[in-house]
Phi, psi and omega in degrees: 000348179300323179295319179298316178299316178298314181299323180293334181276348182278146183306316181252022181276204185291131176210151177267133181228178173298145179294140186232080181299320181294323177289325176302313179296320180294319178294322179292321177299316178297322178299315180295320177295317178296324177296317177301316178298314182304319183284343183259337187260172178235173175070209187297330182291337177295313180292315183296311180292327176296317178298312183290333173300313181290315182298314181291328175296317177296316181295331176301320177297316181297318180297321178297330181269354182074044179237127177245152177192128180253006178254113188303317179300322179289320177301314180297323180295337178290347178303334182293344179272355181242183186273040176275146177278167176298325179294320179292321176297314179299320178300313181296320178297317179295316181295323176298316178298319178295321178299316179297313180299320181287314186287319187257337183241006175053037175272137180272103181242145180252169179212157174279103187291341174295326178292323177298311179299319179295320180295317178299317177299321179296319178298321178297320177299315181296318177303314181296330181276355181278130173231175184303318181297313181296316179298315179298322178295316179296314179300319179297316181295321179291319179299323182278345183289000000 
């Protein structure tokens, strides 16, 4: 939880805002569009669009809960408040690293694209399982962290 506390103290870090159902839907739509791009392109754009498909699907969950964060590492650390497995968390951390290596250092890295598609689907499952009680519990835990 030390990382969450640090993230909450950062200017663009974790913060609680009004819940934004319309933004949640928009982020998921963007995730789906990025997934389509990921499956159609080659080279560095495959990794970059795959990462953003997953990241925006995750951010869709945060918007539904009224959680904002502009620091990607902090956003990924919030996965621990939801029903993500350790493997899914590790996958997002790895994919973020691959995106950075590909985008900034022009390294040709591959990924299992089925995992990207599966992660976006998993985020949709989590979204469907969120209700007011669960959202309030998550917000309380983040506020107390």
